[in-house]
PAPA-382383 format. One record per residue: residue number from 1; x, y, z of N, C-alpha, C in turn; residue in one letter. Coordinates in Angstrom, 3 decimals. Example, Ala and Ser with C-alpha at 12.3 -4.5 7.8 and 13.67 -1.06 7.14 Angstrom:
   pos      neast     nnorth        nup     caeast    canorth       caup      ceast     cnorth        cup   code
     1     13.190     -5.690      7.800     12.300     -4.500      7.800     13.200     -3.300      7.800      a
     2     12.850     -2.250      7.080     13.670     -1.060      7.140     12.900      0.030      7.870      s
% end
This chain:
   pos      neast     nnorth        nup     caeast    canorth       caup      ceast     cnorth        cup   code
     1    -53.375     45.654     18.590    -52.347     45.430     19.592    -51.159     46.340     19.284      m
     2    -50.629     46.962     20.296    -49.476     47.826     20.101    -48.181     47.039     20.263      t
     3    -47.102     47.650     19.858    -45.787     47.040     20.049    -45.522     46.814     21.528      e
     4    -45.820     47.801     22.373    -45.585     47.677     23.822    -46.410     46.532     24.414      a
     5    -47.645     46.372     23.964    -48.481     45.271     24.462    -47.913     43.922     24.035      e
     6    -47.411     43.846     22.817    -46.795     42.609     22.326    -45.593     42.252     23.169      t
     7    -44.727     43.226     23.383    -43.516     42.978     24.171    -43.896     42.577     25.588      i
     8    -44.848     43.266     26.190    -45.276     42.938     27.558    -45.827     41.513     27.628      a
     9    -46.535     41.092     26.609    -47.086     39.728     26.579    -45.960     38.694     26.546      r
    10    -44.837     39.024     25.893    -43.719     38.092     25.781    -42.816     38.072     27.005      w
    11    -42.847     39.126     27.818    -41.975     39.224     28.995    -42.662     38.556     30.185      v
    12    -41.971     37.600     30.785    -42.521     36.911     31.953    -42.604     37.851     33.149      n
    13    -43.620     37.697     33.987    -43.711     38.528     35.203    -42.443     38.400     36.038      p
    14    -41.958     39.539     36.499    -40.774     39.570     37.350    -39.454     39.433     36.627      g
    15    -39.471     39.310     35.301    -38.228     39.136     34.538    -37.386     40.404     34.594      a
    16    -36.080     40.219     34.513    -35.144     41.357     34.450    -34.977     41.773     32.992      r
    17    -35.108     43.084     32.738    -35.159     43.593     31.371    -34.116     44.686     31.167      v
    18    -33.476     44.667     30.008    -32.583     45.734     29.567    -33.142     46.252     28.252      l
    19    -33.440     47.553     28.203    -34.010     48.172     27.002    -32.957     49.067     26.371      d
    20    -32.468     48.674     25.205    -31.414     49.410     24.502    -32.031     50.458     23.592      l
    21    -31.550     51.693     23.695    -32.150     52.779     22.930    -33.539     53.044     23.467      g
    22    -33.643     53.161     24.771    -34.942     53.161     25.463    -35.739     54.447     25.314      c
    23    -35.180     55.464     24.679    -35.923     56.716     24.499    -36.300     57.327     25.830      g
    24    -37.570     57.627     26.014    -38.032     58.285     27.244    -38.346     57.304     28.372      d
    25    -38.170     56.005     28.120    -38.369     54.998     29.165    -39.797     54.508     29.322      g
    26    -40.698     54.918     28.444    -42.108     54.519     28.590    -42.313     53.013     28.493      k
    27    -41.555     52.330     27.646    -41.701     50.884     27.551    -41.299     50.218     28.865      l
    28    -40.180     50.627     29.436    -39.751     50.051     30.708    -40.764     50.332     31.815      l
    29    -41.297     51.529     31.820    -42.320     51.878     32.812    -43.552     50.985     32.621      k
    30    -43.938     50.773     31.360    -45.076     49.907     31.048    -44.808     48.469     31.512      h
    31    -43.590     47.967     31.289    -43.254     46.608     31.702    -43.265     46.475     33.222      l
    32    -42.858     47.516     33.919    -42.910     47.477     35.378    -44.363     47.468     35.860      w
    33    -45.179     48.329     35.260    -46.571     48.451     35.689    -47.407     47.219     35.347      q
    34    -47.146     46.587     34.204    -47.986     45.472     33.769    -47.415     44.098     34.103      t
    35    -46.084     43.981     34.209    -45.456     42.673     34.419    -44.559     42.639     35.664      r
    36    -44.477     43.764     36.389    -43.587     43.871     37.544    -42.171     43.409     37.166      q
    37    -41.774     43.784     35.957    -40.465     43.424     35.413    -39.507     44.588     35.620      a
    38    -38.562     44.448     36.546    -37.602     45.533     36.775    -36.627     45.628     35.618      p
    39    -36.197     46.833     35.312    -35.294     46.964     34.184    -34.424     48.194     34.219      g
    40    -33.524     48.209     33.268    -32.637     49.332     33.029    -32.756     49.725     31.576      y
    41    -32.613     51.005     31.323    -32.586     51.501     29.968    -31.195     51.967     29.616      g
    42    -30.885     51.917     28.347    -29.647     52.473     27.813    -30.061     53.479     26.751      v
    43    -29.566     54.703     26.896    -29.915     55.775     25.969    -28.723     56.704     25.842      e
    44    -28.519     57.265     24.664    -27.393     58.180     24.443    -27.812     59.644     24.472      i
    45    -29.048     59.920     24.091    -29.531     61.295     23.962    -29.796     61.928     25.329      d
    46    -29.168     63.081     25.576    -29.287     63.760     26.876    -30.736     64.034     27.265      d
    47    -31.516     64.579     26.350    -32.903     64.939     26.663    -33.728     63.700     26.997      a
    48    -33.488     62.602     26.297    -34.234     61.373     26.568    -33.823     60.741     27.889      k
    49    -32.553     60.863     28.245    -32.094     60.373     29.552    -32.827     61.128     30.657      v
    50    -32.958     62.429     30.501    -33.695     63.237     31.491    -35.160     62.807     31.548      i
    51    -35.766     62.518     30.397    -37.152     62.037     30.387    -37.278     60.697     31.114      q
    52    -36.295     59.824     30.950    -36.304     58.540     31.665    -36.317     58.779     33.170      c
    53    -35.466     59.682     33.602    -35.395     59.982     35.035    -36.736     60.523     35.517      i
    54    -37.355     61.385     34.723    -38.684     61.916     35.082    -39.743     60.813     35.104      r
    55    -39.560     59.783     34.267    -40.487     58.648     34.242    -40.130     57.594     35.291      n
    56    -39.170     57.914     36.156    -38.751     57.019     37.236    -38.194     55.698     36.698      d
    57    -37.397     55.812     35.623    -36.785     54.646     34.983    -35.277     54.702     35.204      v
    58    -34.694     53.568     35.599    -33.244     53.463     35.734    -32.632     53.503     34.343      n
    59    -31.721     54.444     34.131    -31.150     54.606     32.795    -29.654     54.841     32.885      v
    60    -28.933     54.264     31.921    -27.500     54.490     31.777    -27.269     55.182     30.446      l
    61    -26.428     56.197     30.449    -26.133     56.905     29.208    -24.904     56.276     28.574      q
    62    -25.162     55.456     27.547    -24.106     54.733     26.843    -24.385     54.754     25.345      l
    63    -23.330     54.589     24.570    -23.444     54.480     23.121    -23.488     52.997     22.751      d
    64    -24.563     52.544     22.169    -24.706     51.137     21.803    -23.648     50.680     20.809      l
    65    -23.120     51.606     20.039    -22.078     51.260     19.067    -20.806     50.769     19.768      e
    66    -20.659     51.085     21.060    -19.491     50.643     21.830    -19.680     49.254     22.421      d
    67    -20.856     48.667     22.234    -21.123     47.328     22.755    -21.727     47.361     24.145      g
    68    -21.809     46.196     24.741    -22.464     46.037     26.039    -21.516     45.484     27.094      l
    69    -20.241     45.852     27.005    -19.236     45.343     27.933    -19.547     45.708     29.387      a
    70    -20.369     46.714     29.609    -20.721     47.123     30.977    -21.623     46.108     31.672      a
    71    -22.128     45.120     30.922    -23.075     44.152     31.473    -22.491     42.742     31.446      f
    72    -22.708     42.011     32.535    -22.209     40.642     32.664    -23.046     39.678     31.821      a
    73    -22.465     38.538     31.528    -23.174     37.478     30.814    -24.450     37.109     31.560      d
    74    -25.533     36.945     30.795    -26.830     36.485     31.314    -27.325     37.279     32.524      r
    75    -27.043     38.573     32.540    -27.494     39.406     33.661    -28.942     39.859     33.499      s
    76    -29.555     39.574     32.351    -30.955     39.929     32.110    -31.679     38.750     31.474      f
    77    -32.980     38.716     31.684    -33.804     37.705     31.034    -34.092     38.107     29.592      d
    78    -34.370     39.400     29.396    -34.694     39.919     28.067    -33.895     41.185     27.803      y
    79    -33.370     41.278     26.594    -32.734     42.507     26.133    -33.569     42.972     24.936      v
    80    -34.067     44.200     25.041    -34.997     44.735     24.046    -34.313     45.792     23.200      i
    81    -34.551     45.730     21.905    -34.082     46.735     20.954    -35.309     47.163     20.153      l
    82    -36.015     48.156     20.670    -37.304     48.563     20.115    -37.125     49.722     19.132      s
    83    -37.350     49.419     17.856    -37.246     50.403     16.780    -35.934     51.188     16.825      e
    84    -34.852     50.454     17.099    -33.510     51.038     17.166    -32.551     50.329     16.235      t
    85    -32.872     49.110     15.822    -31.986     48.317     14.970    -31.532     49.095     13.740      l
    86    -32.456     49.812     13.127    -32.155     50.528     11.885    -31.252     51.749     12.103      q
    87    -31.056     52.149     13.353    -30.198     53.298     13.655    -28.795     52.880     14.106      a
    88    -28.544     51.585     14.126    -27.248     51.045     14.550    -26.381     50.800     13.324      i
    89    -25.112     51.157     13.423    -24.199     50.938     12.294    -23.794     49.473     12.159      h
    90    -23.552     48.806     13.308    -23.058     47.421     13.277    -24.040     46.522     14.037      r
    91    -24.992     45.971     13.315    -26.040     45.156     13.930    -25.525     43.798     14.408      q
    92    -24.650     43.164     13.635    -24.195     41.820     13.991    -23.562     41.761     15.380      e
    93    -22.574     42.605     15.672    -21.985     42.526     17.019    -22.994     42.857     18.120      p
    94    -23.896     43.790     17.852    -24.876     44.145     18.877    -25.840     42.988     19.136      l
    95    -26.287     42.309     18.098    -27.182     41.167     18.283    -26.487     40.072     19.109      m
    96    -25.226     39.819     18.814    -24.469     38.818     19.586    -24.347     39.239     21.046      k
    97    -24.057     40.502     21.265    -23.927     41.016     22.629    -25.253     40.955     23.386      e
    98    -26.352     41.250     22.692    -27.667     41.190     23.339    -27.920     39.795     23.892      m
    99    -27.526     38.764     23.138    -27.779     37.400     23.576    -26.664     36.849     24.455      l
   100    -25.603     37.588     24.629    -24.625     37.270     25.673    -25.147     37.783     27.009      r
   101    -25.696     38.987     26.976    -26.171     39.671     28.187    -27.531     39.136     28.639      v
   102    -28.372     38.745     27.683    -29.718     38.287     28.016    -29.999     36.889     27.509      g
   103    -30.974     36.262     28.130    -31.422     34.930     27.721    -32.111     34.989     26.366      r
   104    -32.923     36.044     26.170    -33.631     36.256     24.913    -33.514     37.722     24.508      e
   105    -33.707     37.951     23.220    -33.738     39.321     22.696    -35.086     39.561     22.044      a
   106    -35.595     40.759     22.213    -36.813     41.186     21.528    -36.416     42.381     20.671      i
   107    -36.626     42.250     19.377    -36.195     43.273     18.421    -37.392     43.696     17.577      v
   108    -37.581     45.005     17.458    -38.623     45.503     16.555    -38.013     46.546     15.628      s
   109    -38.618     46.655     14.451    -38.117     47.625     13.471    -39.201     47.928     12.452      f
   110    -39.149     49.132     11.862    -40.071     49.423     10.761    -39.667     48.593      9.550      p
   111    -40.640     47.991      8.904    -40.384     47.123      7.756    -40.260     47.957      6.482      n
   112    -39.065     48.010      5.950    -38.815     48.772      4.737    -39.417     48.090      3.510      f
   113    -39.838     46.825      3.662    -40.492     46.111      2.569    -41.992     46.345      2.499      g
   114    -42.520     47.141      3.428    -43.951     47.452      3.466    -44.373     48.089      2.139      y
   115    -45.540     47.727      1.641    -45.961     48.149      0.303    -45.972     49.662      0.131      w
   116    -46.332     50.406      1.168    -46.353     51.875      1.029    -44.944     52.431      0.812      r
   117    -43.960     51.832      1.477    -42.567     52.254      1.274    -42.126     51.923     -0.155      a
   118    -42.484     50.743     -0.619    -42.126     50.335     -1.979    -42.742     51.272     -3.015      r
   119    -43.993     51.643     -2.803    -44.704     52.525     -3.744    -44.024     53.896     -3.800      i
   120    -43.652     54.431     -2.625    -43.021     55.753     -2.614    -41.717     55.748     -3.395      q
   121    -40.958     54.671     -3.266    -39.699     54.587     -4.013    -39.976     54.372     -5.499      i
   122    -40.830     53.406     -5.808    -41.065     53.019     -7.206    -41.780     54.087     -8.022      a
   123    -42.813     54.700     -7.449    -43.632     55.611     -8.250    -43.404     57.084     -7.952      f
   124    -43.133     57.423     -6.703    -42.890     58.835     -6.386    -41.412     59.187     -6.560      a
   125    -40.560     58.146     -6.536    -39.138     58.374     -6.781    -38.373     58.961     -5.605      g
   126    -38.920     58.819     -4.399    -38.194     59.336     -3.234    -38.225     58.327     -2.095      h
   127    -37.322     58.532     -1.146    -37.269     57.658      0.026    -38.570     57.802      0.799      m
   128    -39.060     56.697      1.354    -40.351     56.719      2.029    -40.366     57.582      3.288      p
   129    -41.486     58.223      3.493    -41.774     58.955      4.724    -43.151     58.479      5.167      v
   130    -43.231     58.018      6.411    -44.488     57.490      6.937    -44.470     57.601      8.455      s
   131    -45.522     57.094      9.086    -45.569     57.069     10.550    -44.395     56.252     11.091      k
   132    -44.091     55.135     10.440    -43.007     54.265     10.890    -41.627     54.792     10.490      e
   133    -41.562     55.519      9.394    -40.309     56.104      8.893    -40.537     57.608      8.725      l
   134    -40.571     58.363      9.841    -41.042     59.746      9.790    -40.026     60.804      9.352      p
   135    -38.852     60.393      8.925    -37.807     61.361      8.610    -37.575     61.487      7.110      y
   136    -37.102     62.650      6.703    -36.618     62.821      5.340    -35.270     62.121      5.219      q
   137    -34.863     61.771      4.029    -33.625     61.030      3.816    -32.405     61.754      4.391      w
   138    -32.429     63.079      4.398    -31.248     63.849      4.808    -31.172     64.099      6.307      y
   139    -32.236     63.827      7.065    -32.162     64.065      8.510    -32.547     62.841      9.339      d
   140    -32.520     61.668      8.720    -32.930     60.453      9.416    -31.815     59.904     10.314      t
   141    -32.181     59.402     11.490    -31.190     58.690     12.306    -31.000     57.257     11.805      p
   142    -31.873     56.827     10.889    -31.814     55.467     10.364    -30.659     55.345      9.374      n
   143    -29.791     54.363      9.636    -28.641     54.169      8.751    -28.751     52.877      7.952      v
   144    -29.568     51.933      8.420    -29.758     50.657      7.725    -31.235     50.289      7.776      h
   145    -31.898     50.362      6.652    -33.285     49.904      6.590    -33.259     48.416      6.312      h
   146    -34.239     47.699      6.857    -34.293     46.271      6.549    -35.740     45.810      6.446      c
   147    -35.888     44.623      5.885    -37.188     43.992      5.730    -37.220     42.764      6.635      t
   148    -38.363     42.123      6.703    -38.469     40.882      7.459    -37.504     39.838      6.907      l
   149    -37.428     39.745      5.587    -36.530     38.781      4.945    -35.080     39.071      5.338      v
   150    -34.680     40.345      5.337    -33.317     40.723      5.717    -33.009     40.330      7.157      d
   151    -33.941     40.643      8.079    -33.703     40.345      9.489    -33.620     38.840      9.725      f
   152    -34.487     38.086      9.082    -34.462     36.639      9.254    -33.185     36.037      8.677      e
   153    -32.669     36.614      7.597    -31.382     36.171      7.040    -30.248     36.478      8.009      a
   154    -30.299     37.636      8.668    -29.286     37.980      9.669    -29.332     36.988     10.826      l
   155    -30.519     36.667     11.293    -30.655     35.686     12.377    -30.071     34.339     11.963      c
   156    -30.355     33.908     10.740    -29.820     32.631     10.247    -28.297     32.684     10.180      a
   157    -27.753     33.782      9.691    -26.299     33.934      9.588    -25.638     33.848     10.948      k
   158    -26.286     34.438     11.967    -25.728     34.453     13.318    -26.079     33.202     14.121      l
   159    -26.860     32.310     13.523    -27.254     31.086     14.219    -28.266     31.332     15.329      g
   160    -29.088     32.368     15.165    -30.092     32.695     16.171    -31.412     32.022     15.835      l
   161    -32.127     31.627     16.869    -33.415     30.962     16.701    -34.537     31.975     16.885      r
   162    -35.415     32.079     15.908    -36.583     32.948     16.027    -37.647     32.177     16.797      i
   163    -37.985     32.667     17.973    -38.967     32.014     18.836    -40.374     32.428     18.428      i
   164    -40.517     33.700     18.138    -41.841     34.234     17.837    -41.686     35.491     16.995      e
   165    -42.687     35.731     16.137    -42.685     36.926     15.302    -44.115     37.444     15.229      r
   166    -44.239     38.765     15.352    -45.531     39.405     15.130    -45.289     40.582     14.204      l
   167    -46.077     40.649     13.153    -45.981     41.747     12.194    -47.274     42.536     12.314      v
   168    -47.142     43.851     12.412    -48.290     44.728     12.647    -48.409     45.800     11.571      l
   169    -49.626     46.229     11.348    -49.919     47.442     10.590    -51.084     48.111     11.302      t
   170    -50.869     49.328     11.733    -51.896     50.082     12.475    -52.444     49.296     13.661      n
   171    -51.581     48.548     14.346    -51.992     47.793     15.523    -52.648     46.464     15.243      g
   172    -52.846     46.129     13.978    -53.464     44.852     13.613    -52.385     43.859     13.179      d
   173    -52.541     42.605     13.612    -51.604     41.558     13.211    -51.761     41.262     11.724      a
   174    -50.624     41.085     11.054    -50.605     40.761      9.628    -50.034     39.360      9.484      v
   175    -50.827     38.442      8.934    -50.369     37.064      8.766    -50.210     36.680      7.297      t
   176    -50.891     37.375      6.403    -50.795     37.095      4.967    -49.814     38.096      4.348      v
   177    -48.830     37.581      3.629    -47.800     38.414      2.991    -47.243     39.469      3.955      l
   178    -46.719     39.052      5.104    -46.290     40.018      6.118    -45.172     40.952      5.662      p
   179    -44.258     40.491      4.792    -43.172     41.365      4.344    -43.674     42.467      3.424      n
   180    -44.816     42.251      2.807    -45.411     43.242      1.922    -46.462     44.094      2.646      l
   181    -47.242     43.475      3.516    -48.380     44.165      4.131    -48.144     44.631      5.560      l
   182    -47.001     44.288      6.150    -46.704     44.682      7.529    -45.783     45.884      7.598      g
   183    -46.143     46.850      8.437    -45.326     48.058      8.558    -44.331     47.992      9.714      s
   184    -44.586     47.120     10.707    -43.709     47.013     11.870    -43.541     45.540     12.227      l
   185    -42.310     45.117     12.446    -42.018     43.738     12.813    -41.502     43.684     14.242      a
   186    -41.950     42.667     14.984    -41.480     42.444     16.345    -41.073     40.967     16.430      v
   187    -39.823     40.729     16.825    -39.270     39.373     16.897    -38.779     39.072     18.308      y
   188    -38.899     37.810     18.661    -38.324     37.284     19.901    -37.334     36.207     19.486      r
   189    -36.066     36.361     19.852    -35.019     35.435     19.396    -34.157     34.974     20.563      v
   190    -33.495     33.839     20.350    -32.535     33.331     21.331    -31.335     32.773     20.588      s
   191    -30.295     32.482     21.351    -29.068     31.925     20.751    -29.240     30.449     20.466      a
% end
């Protein structure tokens, strides 16, 4: 199962969706095609905004670090942050804003606690590089790496309820030792 399939399974048909850091808009396009879920994307990168337009996705060019003041309370059913959490400087205010704007939030991130990442640090002595973390330490957009334990602690601190969690490695669900054996985490949370 892919991340996009997981998210689509969690999004109700016809739900209104906001995708933060939407990249080229493929997830929003997928949600429209599979769930008839209309949505908007938020992206800062000029080239990706153009790709969204080419993918026929409604997109706003905004910096997530500035918050979501452009959106009214509960204006969306779901606010998605797909593999963008680790590139945000201030996660706490953004998580709060996501659940002000949306009924639920869906957040995914590469798991820095994955055993391959741990091995690269412990034995090779360098920051991990993998499919999920494809950048060298000096050119990464990632500013905060986290693990499943870290994210769940953040949710507890903010008083957020974890509705559902799926941990994946190579498209397969990981249920045993997910913080060690899972490379990608996908969470569904509410206030």
